N, C-alpha and C positions, 0 to 999 in steps of 0.2 A: 763882467760877471765874475764873482768870486770862484777861485779854483783851490783845490786842496794842496797841501804839501805832503810829500812822501817821506816817511821816516821809518827807522828800523829799531827793533829791540831784540836783544839776545835772549834766547830761551833754552831750557835744558833739552838735550837730545841731539845727537850728531846729525849734521847735514850730509846729504848725498852730493858727491861730485858729479853725478850724472844729470842733475837738474839743469834747467835752462840757464841758470845764473852761474853755474860752475863754481869756481873759486875767485871770481872777479872781485868780490868783496869778502875775502875769506873769513869765516867764523872761527873762533877758537875751538880747540878740540872738544868734542862732546856737546857742542852747542849749535844752534841754528838761528838764522835771522828771521824774525817775523816782521813783515812790512805792515805799516798802517798809514792810512790817509787821515790827515787832520784838517778839519774845517773850523774856521773861527773868524767871524766878522763882528765880534762884540767890541773890538777896539781894546780889549784887555787880553794880552797873550797868555796870562796866567789865570784866566777866568775860573772861579771855583766850582762852577757847575759843569760836569762832564757827562756826556751821553755817549755810550759805547754801542755801536751798531754792528752786529755780526751776521754774516751771510749764510746761505744754505750750502749743501753738500759740494756741489761742483762750481759754485759761484765765486765771487771775490768782492772786495770792499767797495768798489765803484758802483755796485748795485744801488747804493743808498744816496747817490748824488742829489736827486731831487729832494728827498727828505732832509739830507744834511744841509743843503742850502737854506731850507726853511728854518731849521733849528739853529744854524750857525750864528744868527743874530742874537741868540739868547744864551749860548753855551759853547764850550769846546766840544766838537763832535768828532769822535774817533772811530774810524772804520777799518778794522784790520783785514788783511788778507790771511785767512787761516793757513797754517803751514801746509805746503804742498799745492797752494793755489796762488794765482796772480804773481805779485812781485816777491813773495816769500820763498825761502829755500824749500827744497824737497827733503824729506827725511831719509836717512841712510837705512833705517829699518822700517819697512812698510807696516809692520805690526803696530807702530805708534800712531797710525791714522785712526784714532778712536777718541771718544769724549774725554777720558782722563788726561791725555796729552794736550788736547785743545784747552781744557780748563786750566792746566798748569801754565800753558802759554799766556792765557788771559790774565792769570795772577801776576806773571812776570811783567806784562804790559801795564797792569794797574799799579804795580809797585814802581815801575819806571815813571809813570805819569805823576804819581804822588811825590817822587823825588824831584821832579821838575817844578812842581807847584802844588801846594796843598789842595786836595780835592775835598770839597765840603758837601757837595750834592752829587750823587752818582746814580744815573739811570741806565737801563739796558734795553736795547731793542734787538730781538733775535728772530731771524727768519729761519724756519725749519731747523736745520742743524744748529744754527746760532741760538735758537730758543732752547734746545736741549742743553747747550753749554751754559746758558743763563740759569736754567733750572738746577744744574749741577752745582753752580756757585751759590745761588740764592737759597737753595735748600739745605745748606750746611751752616747754620748759625755758629758764630765763633770760629769760622774757618781759619785754619793755620795755627802758627805758634807765635809766641811773643817776639822772638828774635829772628830777624831775617837771616837765612843761611847764605853761605857763599854760593857762587854759581856751581862750583864743583860738588857741593853737597846736595844740590837740588835733584830730586828723582825725576826721571823722564816721564813716569806715569804716576797716577795717584794724586789726589788733590790735598788731602788733609794735612800733609806734612810740610806744606809750604807756608809762607807768611800770610797773615790775615788780610782781608780786604781793608783798604784805607778807611772806608766808611761803608756801612751796609748799603746795598742797592735799595734806593728809595722807591722807584717805580720800575716795573718790568712789563715790557710788551712782548708777547709771544705771538709770532706771526705764523698762523696756520700749522701749529704743532702742539702736541700735548704728550703726556706720559705714554699713552697707548697709540701706536702707529699701525695703520692698517697694513696687513701682510701683502695684500694685492698691490698696494702702492709701492712697497719695497721691491716686489718682483718687477714691476714696471720700470722702476729706476735702474734696477740691475741689468735690464736688457741692453742699455746703452752705456752704462758707466764703464769708463776705462777703455772703450773700443778705440783702436788706432784709426784716426781719421785725419786726412790732409785736405785742406781747402786751397783753391787757387786765388780766392779773393775774400774780402770781408763780407761782401754781399752773399756769396755762396755759403759762408759760415753762418751768417745770420739766418738765411733761409733754412739751413739744416737744423739750427737750434730751435727755430720756430716750429719745425715739424714735431719736435718732442716737447715743446714748452708752450703750446698754444693754450694750455690750461691756465697760464698766467693771466689770461683775460685780455680784453681789447687794448691794443696799442697802435699808434700810428706807425707807418713805416719808418719815420725819422726816429721815433722813440725806441723802436726795437733795434735799429742800427746802433744807436748810442749805447743801449744796454749790451749789445753784442761786441762792440769795439774792444773793451778791456778783457773780453773772454778769450781772445786769441793771441798767439805769440808767433813771431816769425821763425821759420825753420832755417837752419844754416844752408840747407840744400834748395831753399826756395819754397814758397807757399806758406801756409799758416796751419797751426795746430791749436787745439784747445789748451787754455792756460792753466792746466792742473796736471798733477802727477798721475798717470794712469794707475799707479800702484795703490791709489786710494780704494780701488775696486777690490783689493784682496781681502781686507777685513770685512768689507760690506758683503762680498760674495760668500763669505764663510758663515753668514747669519743663517740660523734655522728658525722655524716657527717656535720651537721650544725656547731658544735663546732670546728671541724677540719678546716672548711672554714673560720670561724671567726679568728682562730689562725693564719691561713696563711696570712690573711690581716694584722694582727699585726706584723707578722714576716717580711713581705715585707716592712713595714714602718721602722722596725729596720735595715733590710738589706740595704735599700736605704741611711741610715745615716752612714753606716760603712766607716771609713776613712782609715783603714788598707789596705795595698796592699793584694789582696786576690787570692788564688789559689783554684780552685774547681776541685776535683777529682771525677770521675764518673765511676762506672762499666758500661760498654757498654750495659750489659743486666740487669741493675738495674730495679727493679719494684717499688722502693721507690722514686727515683729521676728521673722524666720524662725528656726526651730530651728537650722538650719545656721549662721546668723550668730551666734547665741548660743553655739553650741558652739565656733566659731572664736574668739570673744572669750575663751572659757575657756582656750584653748590658747596664744594669742599675746599679745604686748604685756604688759599688767599681769596677764594670766592671771586674769581676773575670776572670783570665786566666783559661781556661777549658782544662783539660787533661783527656782523656778517656782510659780505659784499656779493650781491647777485651778479651772475654772469662771469664769475671768477672761480677757478679751481685752486689747485696747489701750484704756486702760492702767490698771493697778492704781491706785486712788485713795489708797492708804496710810491708809485709815480702818479696815479690818478688823484685828482684833487680831493675826493672824498676820503681816500685812504690816508693821504698826507694829513688832512685836517683831523682825522680820528686820532692819529698819533700825536700831533703837535698839541691839540687841545688837552689830551690826557697828560702829557709831560709838562706842559707849561701852566696848567691850571693851578690856582691856589689850593692848599691842602683841604680847606673846608669844602671846596667844590668837588674834589675827587672823592672825598669821604662821604658825600651826600648820596 
């Protein structure tokens, strides 16, 4: 069975020495390393079709293993661990744990991939937070400047002053997320985000994560254990902890209903400018993406094709056959089929 390779790209913004990786692979000053998992069974290491899959708030790139295996016969599939998660560095300044920093990191990644081999077709799959990052990038046509700046010149936040996308995103998959996010769902997530938790075993960690993630929908015990395995890291004193920086809760916890509403207005402006053909996935029982928001996304902007999954809330894990098929059919279909 094909397995991914682990790679790193340097991004703007200083890394913290307090993270689980410390300075084992020291980053230059004012930079951090973002890890990414690459899947490719095309037989062409420089395949020109690239699919970037970006995970949700507390998750990491191995969430996409099932989908990536299915797509890897047709494209290079790139699954980053967003900074502060998984194998990536933690940020020295927790205020950076917001969409502008994440978008800047993704531009650094895309520039890195383009320098490795020319990207001719670029697609994006974003679950929850990963979808917001995708909207931030796709909703800014002509993103960037003509000349790539040096690393020292790259700002830690803000997107528009960085270099442009190698090619526009052709097709965008938004997995259970839209410009408007339900406030009750944000409050639910805030109840457990960043809480210090220690586990004695992987199974104990998996059980604890299932208690707060059962809305992901039906999974076998084996499936859930595999989803849980990359979510934990070994502690120096023994036991396991969740594989993300607890400081990501600081910016999240500072959110107010007023700030959330203002952010939604900005995101709707971005969404309405998206040119990529768009597929919107929604868990039929989602508390984060309201039915009214999903219907509005189908009517305006890129007029997303809406697919809902019964028995699933926030967010579909893209492991079930019908979920994987919905994404692969959309990304691999000829243009005339998608346009129909």
